[in-house]
TIZAVEX-691680 format. One record per atom (N, C-alpha, C, O): residue in three letters; x, y, z. Coordinates in steps of 0.05 Angstrom, whole numbers, plus 32768, in hexadecimal, padded with zeros to 4 digits. Each point is the difference from the previous one (the first is absolute). Example, Ala and Ser with C-alpha at 12.3 -4.5 7.8 and 13.67 -1.06 7.14 Angstrom:
ALA81087F8E809C ALA7FEE80188000 ALA801280188000 ALA80158000800D SER7FE480157FE5 SER801080188001 SER7FF18016800E SER800A80168004 
***
This chain:
MET82817CE28451 MET80117FF1800C MET80087FEE7FEA MET7FF57FFA7FEB ARG802280008020 ARG800F7FF17FE7 ARG7FFF7FE98004 ARG80017FF78017 ARG7FFD7FF67FD2 ARG7FF27FE38002 ARG801E7FEB8009 ARG801780047FF8 LYS7FE47FE88018 LYS80157FF5800B LYS80017FE77FF5 LYS7FF77FED800B ILE801880137FD8 ILE80017FF47FE5 ILE801D7FF87FF8 ILE801080117FF8 PRO7FF67FCD800B PRO801D7FFA7FFD PRO8004800A7FDC PRO7FF180037FED SER802E80028017 SER800280077FDE SER80047FEB7FEE SER800A7FEA8006 SER7FEF801B7FE6 SER800A7FED7FF2 SER800B7FE77FF9 SER7FF67FE97FFF ALA802180237FFD ALA80197FEE800A ALA80077FEF8017 ALA800F7FED8000 SER7FE1801F8017 SER7FF97FE98018 SER7FF27FE27FF8 SER80067FE98002 LEU7FE280277FF2 LEU7FF07FEC7FFA LEU80097FEC7FEB LEU7FFD7FEA8009 GLN800F80167FDA GLN800C7FFB7FF9 GLN800E7FE5800A GLN7FFF7FE87FF9 ALA801080278019 ALA801C7FED800B ALA7FF07FF0800A ALA80037FE97FF7 PHE7FE5801B8023 PHE7FF97FF38013 PHE7FE77FEA7FF2 PHE7FF97FEB800B ASP7FFA80207FD8 ASP7FF67FE97FF3 ASP800E7FE97FFA ASP7FF87FEA8007 ALA801F80177FEA ALA801B7FF87FED ALA80057FEB801A ALA7FFE7FE87FFC ALA80088020801A ALA80157FF28010 ALA7FE77FE78008 ALA80067FE88002 ALA7FDD80218004 ALA7FEF7FEB800C ALA7FF97FEF7FEB ALA80007FE88005 ARG7FFA801F7FE1 ARG80027FE77FEF ARG80127FEF7FFF ARG7FFB7FE87FFD HIS802880288006 HIS80147FE37FFB HIS80087FF68018 HIS80097FE98003 GLY7FF2802B8013 GLY80047FF68022 GLY80287FF97FFF GLY800A7FEE800D ASN800280227FE4 ASN800F800D7FFD ASN801180157FF9 ASN800180037FE7 PHE800F800E802A PHE8007801E7FF5 PHE801580037FE0 PHE800180127FEF ALA800D7FD48015 ALA80117FFE7FF2 ALA7FF180047FE0 ALA800380137FF1 ARG7FEA7FD4800A ARG7FEA80037FE9 ARG7FED801B7FFC ARG7FFF80067FE9 ALA7FF580088026 ALA7FFD80108004 ALA8007801D7FF0 ALA7FF280127FF6 SER80347FE6800F SER800880127FFC SER800780097FE1 SER7FFE80167FF4 GLU800C7FCC8002 GLU7FFE7FF87FE8 GLU7FE580017FED GLU80037FFB7FE8 GLU7FE4800C8021 GLU7FF280087FEE GLU7FFE80127FFD GLU7FFD80077FE9 LEU8003800E802A LEU8005801C8000 LEU800C800B7FF8 LEU7FFB80177FFA SER80237FDA8003 SER801480157FF4 SER80108010801D SER800880177FFE LEU7FFB7FD9801A LEU800480118014 LEU80177FF68009 LEU80087FEB7FF7 THR80038022801B THR801B7FEE8016 THR7FE67FEE8011 THR7FE880037FFB GLU80277FE68020 GLU7FF27FF4800E GLU7FFF80158015 GLU7FF27FFC8014 GLY801D801C7FEB GLY8003800B8020 GLY7FE280137FF5 GLY7FEC8001800E ALA8015800B7FD9 ALA7FE880117FFF ALA7FEA7FF67FFB ALA7FED80107FFF ILE800E7FDB7FFE ILE7FE67FEF8006 ILE7FF47FFE8023 ILE7FE980038009 SER80357FF58004 SER7FFB8003801D SER7FF880208006 SER7FE880067FFF ARG802580098005 ARG7FFD801D8001 ARG7FE880077FFE ARG7FF5800B8013 GLN7FFA7FEF7FCF GLN7FE580047FFE GLN7FEF7FF28008 GLN7FE880067FFD ILE801E7FE8800C ILE7FE87FF08016 ILE800180008024 ILE7FEF7FF88010 ALA802D80157FF5 ALA800080128018 ALA7FFA801A8004 ALA7FFE800A8016 ARG7FFE80047FD2 ARG7FEC801D7FFB ARG7FE27FF48008 ARG7FF0800B800F LEU800D7FDB7FE1 LEU7FE07FFF8001 LEU7FFC7FF7801E LEU7FEF800F8009 GLU80177FE18008 GLU80077FF98015 GLU7FFA80108015 GLU7FEF7FFF8011 ALA802880147FE8 ALA7FFC8014800B ALA7FEF80128006 ALA8002800D8015 LEU7FE57FFA7FD4 LEU7FEE800C7FFF LEU7FE87FFA800C LEU7FF0800E800C LEU800B7FC97FEB LEU7FEB7FF88013 LEU80097FFC801A LEU7FEF7FFB8010 ASN802D80067FFA ASN80078001801C ASN7FF27FD58009 ASN7FF57FF68013 CYS801380027FDB CYS7FFD7FE58003 CYS80127FF17FE8 CYS800480087FEA LYS80057FDF8021 LYS80117FF17FEC LYS7FF07FEA7FF5 LYS7FF57FF28010 LEU8008800A7FDA LEU7FFE7FF57FE6 LEU80077FE07FF7 LEU7FF57FEC7FF6 PHE8026801A8014 PHE800D7FDE7FF6 PHE800B7FF48019 PHE800780108012 ASP7FFA7FD97FF1 ASP80137FED8011 ASP801B80057FF2 ASP80007FFD7FE7 ARG801280088023 ARG80167FFA7FF9 ARG80107FE48007 ARG7FF87FF68015 VAL80177FFE7FE2 VAL80157FE68002 VAL800A7FF37FF1 VAL7FFA7FEF7FEF GLY801D801F801D GLY801D7FF87FEC GLY7FFD801A7FEB GLY7FFB80188005 SER80097FDD7FE3 SER8001800C7FE8 SER7FE180007FF3 SER7FFD800B7FEA ARG7FED7FE98022 ARG7FE8800A7FEF ARG7FE980038013 ARG7FFC7FF48014 VAL7FFB80197FE5 VAL7FE480188006 VAL7FE17FEC7FFF VAL7FFF7FEE7FEF LYS7FEE80168020 LYS7FE97FE38003 LYS7FE68021800D LYS7FFF80098017 LEU7FF67FFD7FD8 LEU7FE980188003 LEU7FEE7FEB8018 LEU7FF47FEB7FFC ASN800F80288024 ASN7FF08000800E ASN7FE080007FF9 ASN7FFC80037FE8 PRO7FF37FFA8025 PRO7FE07FFC8004 PRO7FFC801F7FF6 PRO7FF880067FEA VAL800C80078025 VAL7FFB80247FEB VAL801080067FEF VAL7FF680147FF4 GLY80217FE58001 GLY801380047FE4 GLY7FE87FED7FEB GLY7FF380097FED ALA800B7FDD801C ALA7FF37FF27FF6 ALA7FE6800E7FF7 ALA800380037FE8 ARG7FE88006801E ARG7FE5800E8001 ARG800480227FF5 ARG7FEC800B7FF6 TYR80368009800F TYR800080107FEE TYR800A7FFE7FE3 TYR7FF880107FEE ALA80217FD4800D ALA7FFB7FFD7FE7 ALA7FE67FFB7FF3 ALA7FF580117FF2 HIS80027FDB8013 HIS7FDD80017FF0 HIS7FF8801C7FF1 HIS7FFD80007FE8 HIS8001801F802D HIS7FF480067FF3 HIS801080197FF0 HIS7FF5800E7FEF VAL80277FF5801A VAL8020800D7FF3 VAL7FF37FF57FDD VAL7FFB800D7FEB ARG80057FD6801C ARG80097FF87FE7 ARG7FE280087FEA ARG800180087FE9 GLU7FE67FF38026 GLU7FE880077FF4 GLU800680167FEF GLU7FFD80007FE7 ILE800E801E802C ILE7FF880168000 ILE801D800A7FE0 ILE7FFD800E7FEC LEU80157FE7801D LEU80177FFB7FE7 LEU7FF47FFC7FE8 LEU7FFE80117FEF GLU7FF87FD38010 GLU7FF57FF97FE9 GLU7FEF80187FED GLU800580097FEA ARG7FE37FFC802A ARG7FE7800B7FF6 ARG801480207FF8 ARG7FF7800C7FEC LEU802180018020 LEU800980177FFB LEU80147FF57FE3 LEU8009800E7FEF GLU7FFA7FDD8013 GLU801280027FE0 GLU7FE87FF37FE8 GLU800A7FF87FEB ARG7FD680058016 ARG7FF380007FF1 ARG7FFD801A7FF4 ARG800180067FE8 ASP7FF9800D8031 ASP7FED80127FFD ASP801580077FF6 ASP7FF880087FE9 THR80267FFC8018 THR801980157FF9 THR7FFE7FF37FE0 THR7FFA80127FF1 GLN80077FD88003 GLN80007FF57FE5 GLN7FEC800B7FF7 GLN800580137FF2 TYR7FD77FE58013 TYR7FED7FFF7FF3 TYR800B802C7FF8 TYR800880067FEA ILE7FF680098027 ILE800480258009 ILE80187FFF7FE5 ILE7FF5800E7FEF LEU80217FEC8006 LEU801B7FFF7FEE LEU7FF07FF37FE6 LEU800E80027FEC GLY7FDA7FF2800F GLY7FEE7FF57FE8 GLY7FEF80137FF8 GLY7FF780017FE9 LEU80028015802C LEU7FF180107FF8 LEU800180157FED LEU801080128004 PRO7FDD7FEE7FDE PRO800580117FF7 PRO8007802A8012 PRO7FF7800B8014 GLN80167FF97FDC GLN7FFF8021800E GLN7FE180117FFB GLN7FF480067FEC GLY80077FFE802A GLY7FDC80137FFC GLY7FE97FEC7FFD GLY7FE980087FFB SER80207FD58009 SER7FE57FFA800A SER7FF87FFA8014 SER801080088011 GLN7FDB7FEA7FF9 GLN7FF97FF8800F GLN7FF07FE4800C GLN7FF07FF57FF1 SER801580038028 SER7FFF7FE5800A SER7FDE7FFD8010 SER7FF98014800C LEU7FF47FD67FF2 LEU7FEF7FF68011 LEU800F7FDE8000 LEU80097FF07FF0 ASP7FF48011802C ASP80007FE9800D ASP7FE17FF08005 ASP7FF0800B800F ILE800B7FE47FE9 ILE7FE37FF38005 ILE7FF67FEA8004 ILE7FFD7FF27FEC ALA7FFC8006802B ALA7FFF7FE8800C ALA7FE67FF47FF5 ALA7FEC800F8001 VAL80107FD77FF3 VAL7FE87FF47FEE VAL7FFA7FE6800C VAL80137FF5800B LEU7FD37FFC7FF6 LEU800B7FE78005 LEU80047FF37FE3 LEU7FF980087FEA PRO80177FDD801D PRO80067FF57FEE PRO7FF67FFE7FE7 PRO800D80087FEC THR7FD27FEC8010 THR7FF87FF07FED THR7FF880227FF2 THR800880047FE9 PHE7FED800C8022 PHE7FFB80127FF5 PHE800D80077FF0 PHE7FFA80017FE8 ALA802480098028 ALA8019800A7FE5 ALA80037FF17FEA ALA800180077FE8 SER80017FE38022 SER800C7FEB7FE1 SER7FDD7FFF7FEC SER800180067FE8 ARG7FEE7FF68020 ARG7FEE80017FEF ARG7FF180178000 ARG7FE97FFD7FF9 TRP801C8013800C TRP7FEB80217FFB TRP801680127FF8 TRP800380067FE8 LEU800C8003802C LEU801580128004 LEU801180057FE8 LEU7FFF80117FEF ILE80147FDA8015 ILE80187FF57FEE ILE7FF380127FE6 ILE800380187FFB PRO7FEE7FD37FF9 PRO7FF97FF97FE8 PRO7FF3801B7FEA PRO7FFA80027FE8 ARG800780138031 ARG7FF180217FF2 ARG800B80098009 ARG7FF48011800C LEU802F7FEF7FF8 LEU80158017800C LEU800680127FE9 LEU800380188003 ASN7FFE7FDB7FE3 ASN800C800A7FE6 ASN7FEC801B7FFA ASN800A80117FF3 SER7FE27FF38014 SER7FEF80217FFC SER800180138010 SER7FF980187FFB PHE80107FDE801C PHE8011800D8018 PHE801A800A7FF7 PHE800680177FFA ASN800A7FD18006 ASN801A800C7FF4 ASN7FFB80187FE8 ASN800A80168004 ALA7FE87FE57FE2 ALA7FF8800A7FEF ALA7FF68025800C ALA800480167FF7 LEU7FF17FE1801D LEU7FF080248004 LEU8015800B8010 LEU800680187FFE PHE80067FD98011 PHE801580108018 PHE801D7FE97FFC PHE80047FEA800B PRO800A80237FE3 PRO80167FF58003 PRO801980058011 PRO80147FF38005 ALA7FE180278003 ALA8015800D8019 ALA7FFF7FF78023 ALA800D80078014 ILE7FD57FDF7FE6 ILE7FFE7FF18017 ILE80127FE38004 ILE80017FF07FED THR8008800B8027 THR80077FDD7FFB THR7FF280028013 THR80008013800F LEU7FEF7FD37FF3 LEU7FEE7FED800B LEU800C7FE7800C LEU80047FEC7FF2 ASN80048015802A ASN80027FE58009 ASN7FF07FF68013 ASN7FF4800E8011 ILE80097FCF7FEC ILE7FED7FF27FFE ILE80077FE88017 ILE800C7FEB7FFD ALA7FE68023801D ALA80077FE3800F ALA7FE47FF3800E ALA7FEA800A8006 ALA80227FDB7FFC ALA7FE77FF0800C ALA80007FF88019 ALA80127FF38009 ARG7FD580168007 ARG7FFC8001801A ARG7FE27FF58003 ARG7FEC800C7FF9 THR80147FD48017 THR7FE57FF27FF9 THR7FEF800E8026 THR7FEA7FFA8007 ASP802380108003 ASP7FF58003801B ASP7FFD80178005 ASP8015800C8002 PRO7FD980008001 PRO7FF380298010 PRO80167FFD8013 PRO80077FEB800A PHE800680357FFB PHE801A80058012 PHE7FF9800F8006 PHE7FE880047FFE ILE802F80158011 ILE7FF7801B8004 ILE801D80147FEE ILE80197FFF8004 LEU7FD580117FE9 LEU8008800C7FF3 LEU8019800D7FFE LEU80157FF87FF6 PRO7FE680208016 PRO800D801A800B PRO801E7FF58002 PRO7FFB7FE87FFD GLY801880198006 GLY801A7FF68000 GLY80027FED7FF5 GLY80127FF28009 SER7FE080027FE1 SER80077FE77FF3 SER801780037FE8 SER80117FEF7FFB GLY7FEC80237FFC GLY801080047FEC GLY7FEE80037FE0 GLY800780037FE9 TYR7FEA7FFC801D TYR7FE67FF97FE4 TYR7FF7801A8000 TYR8009800C8013 ASP7FE480077FDA ASP7FF380107FF6 ASP7FEA7FFC7FFF ASP7FF080128006 ALA80077FD67FF3 ALA7FE380048008 ALA80027FD38000 ALA80137FF27FFC VAL7FD280088008 VAL7FF87FE48002 VAL7FE47FF27FEF VAL7FEB8009800A ILE80127FEA7FE7 ILE7FEE7FF57FF5 ILE7FF67FE68006 ILE80097FEB7FF5 HIS7FE28016801F HIS7FFF7FE88013 HIS7FD97FFF8006 HIS7FED80107FFE PHE80157FE18006 PHE7FDC7FF98010 PHE7FFB800D801A PHE800E7FFC8014 GLU7FDC80147FEC GLU7FFA800C801C GLU800A7FF8801B GLU7FF87FEA8009 HIS801780228004 HIS80067FED8012 HIS7FFB80148025 HIS7FFF80187FFA SER80007FE6801F SER800F801B8015 SER801A800A7FF5 SER800680177FFD ALA80097FD47FFE ALA801F80117FF8 ALA8001801E7FF7 ALA800F80128007 TRP7FE37FEF7FEB TRP7FF880187FF8 TRP7FFD80118009 TRP800C80127FF5 ALA7FE37FF68022 ALA7FF580118011 ALA801180208003 ALA80158007800A GLY7FDE80027FEE GLY8006801C7FF7 GLY800A800B7FE8 GLY800580187FFC MET80007FCE7FEE MET800C800B7FEA MET7FF380077FF1 MET7FE880008007 ARG801C80087FE0 ARG7FF1800E7FEB ARG7FF47FE77FEA ARG80107FFA7FEF VAL7FDF7FFB8011 VAL7FF17FEA7FEF VAL7FF6800A7FE5 VAL7FFA80177FFC GLN80067FD87FF3 GLN7FF480037FE9 GLN7FF57FE77FFB GLN800D7FED8009 PHE7FDB800C7FE8 PHE7FF57FE77FFA PHE800880047FF0 PHE800680167FF8 LEU7FFF7FCA7FF8 LEU80067FFD7FE9 LEU7FF07FEA7FEF LEU7FFA80087FEA PHE7FFD7FDC801F PHE7FED7FEF7FF7 PHE7FFA7FF18017 PHE800980038017 GLN7FE57FEA7FE0 GLN7FF67FE98011 GLN80087FEA7FF8 GLN7FF47FF87FED GLU801E7FF9801C GLU80067FD87FFB GLU7FE380038000 GLU7FF280148003 ASN80097FD77FFB ASN7FE87FE57FFB ASN800E7FE37FF1 ASN800E80017FEC LEU7FEC7FEC8020 LEU80147FE97FFC LEU7FF37FF27FEF LEU7FE9800A8002 LEU80167FE37FEC LEU7FF07FED7FF2 LEU80127FE37FF9 LEU801380007FF1 PRO7FE37FEA801C PRO80037FE87FF1 PRO800F7FFF7FEB PRO7FF7800E7FEE VAL80207FE5800C VAL800F7FFF7FE4 VAL80177FEF7FFA VAL80178001800A CYS7FDF7FEC7FE2 CYS80167FE68002 CYS80097FF57FDB CYS7FEE80017FEF HIS80207FFA800D HIS800C7FEF7FE0 HIS7FDE7FFB7FF1 HIS7FEC7FF6800A PRO801780127FE5 PRO7FEC7FEE7FE9 PRO7FFD7FE87FFE PRO7FEB7FF38000 ALA802E80048000 ALA80097FE08003 ALA7FE97FED8015 ALA7FF07FEE7FFA LEU8014801D801B LEU7FEF7FF88018 LEU7FE27FF98000 LEU7FF87FEE800F LEU7FFE801D7FE6 LEU7FE780037FF4 LEU7FEF7FEC7FE9 LEU800D7FFA7FEC THR7FDE7FFE8016 THR7FF47FE77FF6 THR7FE4800C7FFB THR7FF98014800D ASP7FF87FE27FE0 ASP7FE880077FFC ASP7FF07FFE801D ASP7FE980077FFD ASP801C7FF2801F ASP7FE57FFB8013 ASP7FFF80128009 ASP800D80147FF9 ASP7FE27FEA8019 ASP7FF080248009 ASP801880058016 ASP80087FF18012 VAL8003802C7FE7 VAL8016800F8005 VAL800480008020 VAL80158001800E ASN7FCA7FFE7FFB ASN800C80078026 ASN7FFD7FE1800A ASN7FF980048018 GLN80077FE17FE3 GLN80087FEE7FFD GLN80227FF97FFE GLN800B7FF28011 GLN8001801A7FDC GLN801980047FFB GLN8010800B800C GLN80167FF68001 LEU7FE2802E8013 LEU800C8009800B LEU80057FE88019 LEU80177FF78004 ASN7FD38001800A ASN80017FF88012 ASN801B7FDC7FFB ASN800C7FF28010 LYS7FF2800E7FD8 LYS80197FE68004 LYS801C80107FFF LYS80137FFD800E LEU7FE780167FDC LEU802680077FFF LEU800A8009801B LEU7FF380058014 PRO802D7FFD7FE9 PRO801180018014 PRO7FFE80258000 PRO800080137FF0 ARG7FFE7FE9802A ARG7FF8801B8009 ARG801E8012800B ARG80107FF88011 ILE7FF180217FE2 ILE801D800C8011 ILE7FF280157FFF ILE7FEC800A7FF5 HIS802B7FFE8025 HIS7FF4800F8018 HIS801680228003 HIS80177FFA7FFB ARG7FE880158007 ARG800B800D8008 ARG80097FFE8027 ARG7FEE7FFC8010 ARG802880067FF6 ARG800580048025 ARG7FF48015800F ARG7FF77FFD8016 GLN800680207FDB GLN7FFA800D800F GLN7FE380028003 GLN7FF78014800C ASN7FF47FD67FE8 ASN7FEC80037FFF ASN7FF47FE68000 ASN7FF57FF97FEB PRO800A7FF4802F PRO80067FE77FF3 PRO7FE87FF88006 PRO7FFF7FE98008 ASP7FE1802B7FF5 ASP7FE47FFB8002 ASP7FF480027FED ASP7FE87FF88000 ALA802480157FEA ALA7FF980097FEA ALA7FEA7FED7FF3 ALA7FEA80097FFB TRP801F7FD97FFE TRP7FF17FED7FF1 TRP7FDF8002800D TRP7FEB80057FF4 HIS801A7FF48028 HIS7FEA7FF5800F HIS7FF080237FFE HIS7FE880047FFC ARG802380098006 ARG7FED801C8002 ARG7FF27FFD7FE6 ARG7FE87FFF7FFD TYR803080007FEB TYR7FEB7FFE7FE3 TYR7FEF7FF27FFA TYR7FED80087FF2 ALA80147FD8801A ALA7FEB7FEE8000 ALA7FE3800E800E ALA7FEB80037FF4 GLN801880028024 GLN7FEB80098015 GLN7FFD801D7FE4 GLN7FEC7FFA7FF2 GLU8020801C8005 GLU7FEA80107FF0 GLU7FF57FF37FDD GLU7FED80087FF3 SER80227FE98009 SER7FF47FF27FE4 SER7FEC7FF38004 SER7FEB80027FF3 GLY801B7FEA8025 GLY7FED7FF78000 GLY80057FDF7FF4 GLY7FF07FEE8002 ILE802D80117FF1 ILE800A7FE77FF8 ILE80077FE68010 ILE800680028018 GLU7FF97FEF7FE2 GLU7FFF7FEE801A GLU80267FF87FFD GLU80097FFD7FEA LEU800780028030 LEU801C7FF97FFD LEU7FFF7FEE8018 LEU7FF7800A8015 ASP80117FDB7FEC ASP80067FF18010 ASP80128006800C ASP7FF980178007 ASN801D7FE68003 ASN8012800F800A ASN800E801F8003 ASN80137FFD800E PRO7FEB80157FEC PRO800180147FF7 PRO801E80178006 PRO800880157FF8 ALA80007FD3801C ALA801A8003800E ALA80127FF77FF6 ALA801780098005 GLN7FE67FE17FE9 GLN80157FED7FF3 GLN8012800E7FEC GLN7FF380107FF3 GLY80237FEF8008 GLY801180037FF0 GLY801780178003 GLY8001800F8013 ALA800F7FF17FD9 ALA801A800B8005 ALA7FFD801F800C ALA7FEA800A8005 ARG803080067FFF ARG7FFD80178008 ARG8018800A7FF3 ARG80147FF27FFC TYR7FE980297FFD TYR801980177FF2 TYR7FF980148015 TYR7FEB8000800E ASP802E80147FF3 ASP7FFB8015800D ASP7FF580197FEE ASP7FF380138009 LEU80147FEA7FE1 LEU7FFB801F7FE7 LEU7FE77FF07FEA LEU7FFE7FE87FFC HIS7FF4802B7FFA HIS7FE37FF47FEC HIS801A7FFB7FE4 HIS7FFB7FED7FF1 GLU8018801F800B GLU80117FFA7FEA GLU80067FE58007 GLU80067FF27FED MET7FF98000802F MET80117FE47FF8 MET7FE77FEB7FFF MET80017FE87FFA ALA7FE88028800E ALA7FE57FF07FF6 ALA7FFE7FFB7FEC ALA7FFC7FE97FF8 ILE8007802E7FF7 ILE7FF180067FE5 ILE80207FF27FEF ILE7FFD7FF37FEC ALA801B8012801F ALA80127FDD7FF1 ALA7FF47FE97FFC ALA7FFC7FF57FEA ALA7FFB80038036 ALA7FF37FE57FFA ALA7FEB80007FF3 ALA7FF77FEA7FFB VAL7FFC80297FFD VAL7FE87FFC7FF7 VAL80037FFF7FE0 VAL7FED7FF87FF1 MET802C80108005 MET80097FF97FE9 MET800C7FEC7FF8 MET80017FFE7FE8 ALA800F7FEA802D ALA80027FF57FFD ALA7FED7FE07FFF ALA80077FEA7FF9 GLY7FDD80218013 GLY7FEF7FEE7FFD GLY80057FF48023 GLY7FFA7FE98004 GLN800B80208009 GLN80027FF08014 GLN7FE980078016 GLN80027FFA8018 GLY7FE280177FD8 GLY7FEC7FF88012 GLY7FEF80207FFE GLY8008800D7FED VAL7FE27FFF8025 VAL7FF280157FFD VAL800B80178014 VAL80027FFA8018 ALA800380157FE3 ALA800080128013 ALA7FF4801A8006 ALA7FFC800A7FE9 LEU7FFC8009802B LEU7FF280187FFC LEU800D80188002 LEU8008800A8016 VAL7FFD80097FC6 VAL800C800C800C VAL7FF8801D7FF1 VAL7FEE80037FEF PRO802380118019 PRO7FEF80187FF2 PRO7FFB80007FE5 PRO80137FF47FF5 ARG7FD880157FF6 ARG800580007FEC ARG800E80197FEB ARG800380017FE8 MET80048012802D MET801380137FEE MET80117FF77FFA MET800D800B7FEF TYR7FFD7FD58021 TYR80277FFC7FF8 TYR7FFA7FEE7FEB TYR801680007FF4 ILE7FD37FEB7FFC ILE7FF57FF47FF2 ILE7FF680037FE7 ILE7FF57FEE7FF4 GLU800E80318000 GLU7FEC800A7FF3 GLU800C7FEC7FE9 GLU7FF37FED7FF5 ASN8026801A8005 ASN80057FFF7FE6 ASN7FFF7FD78003 ASN7FF27FF67FEE GLU80197FFA8021 GLU7FF97FEA7FFE GLU7FE47FFD7FF4 GLU7FFC7FFA7FE8 LEU7FEF800B802C LEU7FE77FF87FF5 LEU7FF4800B7FE3 LEU7FF27FF37FF0 SER80168025800D SER7FFA80097FDC SER800F7FEC7FF4 SER7FF07FF67FF0 CYS80287FFF800F CYS800D7FED7FF7 CYS7FF57FE07FFB CYS80037FF07FED GLY7FEF800F802B GLY7FF67FE58002 GLY80207FEC800B GLY80077FE97FF9 THR800380278017 THR80147FF1800D THR7FF97FF5800E THR80077FE88001 LEU7FE780228012 LEU7FFB8005801F LEU7FDA7FFB7FEE LEU7FF880067FEA VAL7FFC7FEE802E VAL7FD97FFC8005 VAL7FF7800C8015 VAL800E80038015 SER7FE180017FE8 SER7FF0800B8022 SER7FE27FFC7FF6 SER7FF580147FF7 PRO7FF97FD0800B PRO7FE880098003 PRO7FEB7FFA800D PRO7FE97FF77FFC TRP803080168023 TRP7FEA8001800E TRP7FFA80208014 TRP800D80147FFC PRO7FE37FEA8013 PRO7FF780248004 PRO801E8012800C PRO80157FF48006 ALA7FE9801F7FFB ALA8014800A8016 ALA7FF8800E8010 ALA7FEB800C7FFB SER80227FF6801B SER80018000801D SER7FF9801A8006 SER8014800E8001 ASP7FCF80058007 ASP7FF98015800F ASP800D7FFF8016 ASP800E80148005 SER7FF27FDA800A SER801280058021 SER801A80088001 SER800C8013800A LEU7FFB7FD47FE7 LEU80247FFD7FFC LEU800E80217FF7 LEU800B80017FEB SER7FF480128022 SER800F80107FF3 SER800380118015 SER7FFA7FFC8018 LYS8012801B7FDE LYS8016800D8007 LYS800980217FF1 LYS800380077FE9 ARG7FFE80088030 ARG800480207FEC ARG801F80008001 ARG800F7FF68011 PHE7FF480177FDC PHE802080027FF2 PHE7FFF801E8000 PHE7FEB800A7FFA CYS80268002800D CYS800880218008 CYS801980007FFD CYS800F7FEF8009 LEU7FFA802C7FE8 LEU8019800C8004 LEU800480138018 LEU7FF280148005 ILE80237FE2800A ILE80028004801F ILE802180187FFF ILE80167FF97FF9 LYS7FE080258011 LYS801780107FFF LYS8001800B8021 LYS7FEC7FFF800E PRO8028800A7FF8 PRO8005800D8015 PRO7FF680178004 PRO7FF7800D7FEC THR80077FFD802E THR7FF9801E7FF8 THR8018801A7FF6 THR7FFC80157FF5 ASP80147FE48010 ASP801D800D7FFC ASP800B7FF27FF2 ASP800C7FEC8006 THR7FEE80247FDB THR80187FF17FE7 THR8006801F7FEF THR7FFC80057FE8 HIS800A80058024 HIS800C80157FF2 HIS801480007FF0 HIS800080117FEE ILE800F7FDF8013 ILE801B7FF47FF4 ILE7FFA7FF17FE3 ILE800E80017FEC SER7FD67FEF8017 SER7FFF7FEC7FF1 SER7FE4800E7FE4 SER7FF97FFB7FE9 GLU7FFE8018802F GLU7FE2800C7FF3 GLU7FF680017FE9 GLU7FEA7FF87FF9 PRO8034801A7FF0 PRO7FF17FFB7FE8 PRO80017FEA7FF4 PRO7FEB7FF97FF4 ALA802D7FF6800C ALA7FFF7FEA7FEA ALA7FED7FE9800F ALA7FFE7FEA7FF6 LEU7FF1801B8024 LEU7FF47FEE800F LEU7FE4800C7FEF LEU7FF57FF27FF0 ASN800280268015 ASN7FEC7FFE7FF6 ASN7FF97FFE7FDF ASN7FE97FFC7FFA SER802F80077FEC SER7FFD7FF57FEC SER7FF77FDF8002 SER7FEB7FF97FF6 PHE80287FF58019 PHE7FFE7FEC8000 PHE7FE17FF38006 PHE7FF67FEB7FFA GLU7FFE8033801A GLU7FEA7FF5800A GLU7FED80037FEC GLU7FF07FED7FFE ARG800E802C7FF0 ARG7FE9800A7FE9 ARG7FFF7FE07FEC ARG7FED7FF17FFA TRP8038800C7FFE TRP80007FE57FEC TRP7FF17FEF800B TRP7FEA7FFA7FF7 LEU80227FF68025 LEU7FF17FEF8004 LEU7FD87FFA7FFF LEU7FF17FEE7FF7 LEU800C802D8019 LEU7FD780018006 LEU7FF77FFE7FDF LEU7FED7FF37FF6 ALA802980207FFA ALA7FF57FF77FDC ALA7FFD7FE97FF4 ALA7FEF7FF97FEF GLU80227FFB8019 GLU80077FE07FF5 GLU7FF17FEE8007 GLU7FFC7FEB7FF3 MET7FF48020802B MET7FED7FEB800B MET7FE77FFD7FFA MET7FF17FED8001 ASN800B80367FF5 ASN7FE880077FF2 ASN80037FF07FEF ASN7FF57FEA8003 THR801B801B7FE8 THR80037FF37FE7 THR7FFA7FE27FFE THR7FF27FF87FEE HIS801D7FEE802A HIS7FF77FE97FFD HIS7FE47FFB8012 HIS7FF37FEB7FFC THR800580288016 THR7FE680038006 THR7FEA7FFB7FEC THR7FEE7FF18008 SER800F801A7FDA SER7FF180177FF6 SER7FFF7FDC7FE6 SER7FED7FF57FF5 ASN802B8006800A ASN80007FE47FF3 ASN7FFB7FE38002 ASN7FFB7FEB7FF3 THR800A801F8026 THR7FF07FD4800D THR7FED8002800D THR7FF77FEE800F LYS7FFF802E7FEE LYS7FE98003801A LYS7FF57FEC8017 LYS7FEB7FF48003 ILE8031800D800D ILE80017FE38019 ILE7FFC800C8014 ILE7FF47FF38011 TRP8015802D7FF9 TRP7FF97FFE8012 TRP7FF1801D800E TRP7FF780008017 
***
């Protein structure tokens, strides 16, 4: 059955007219006559069997149906333009992967190691997107996801990568020679918004008394919490793997025990049908597991 899809000319004319609220300005943008713009929109309205604009004299205004349709058309055209520019920039014979990754893992762990991947697989272009929340992978446009275990990945192929455990960390200038547990109680606490009871759970597990575990500033990302800690604004519970360099050079310190219960299992999640990107994805997975094994053997933290 033939798909009922408007022509690209009609969609571009509609998008321009919707943005400008004026056929004349749309015609100038697209280097067409005003009559051509009007005819393209008339064809679109005939296909849809409904009006998209309210016409008042020489001016046009989107009606509610038109405004909703314009929003979707603009998203589609912008994505099509981005994808077209991306394909134009690919070297001949190359492959590409689109991977969705948690932001802090991407910036603190994955991206600094990509020189190794690029050297081994120069014909694979790896595109990284930040996604903080789980989502439905099929149809998302991503070839795979690096994320924590979640019911959203049901039915997908899941490869375990590492166990994330949190530990308290702060700037060394905040500490004195006093008892470190008492200092932990006095330091401003920094929270992740998605894990609001983490300090309460840490106090219960460690036995360190915290007068008000919920008190303190809240940030969306571990990256933000680490930045606040680096600036000497308090103490945060963050994954050790993100701050290995800072701990080794003494920029940050953690004289308190890590948590065993505040942990998540991180995985590489792949759709069940990845036949198009399978060779490139398999190469990325092998490289990723090798990097994880190297990091694990060097740090002994998981």
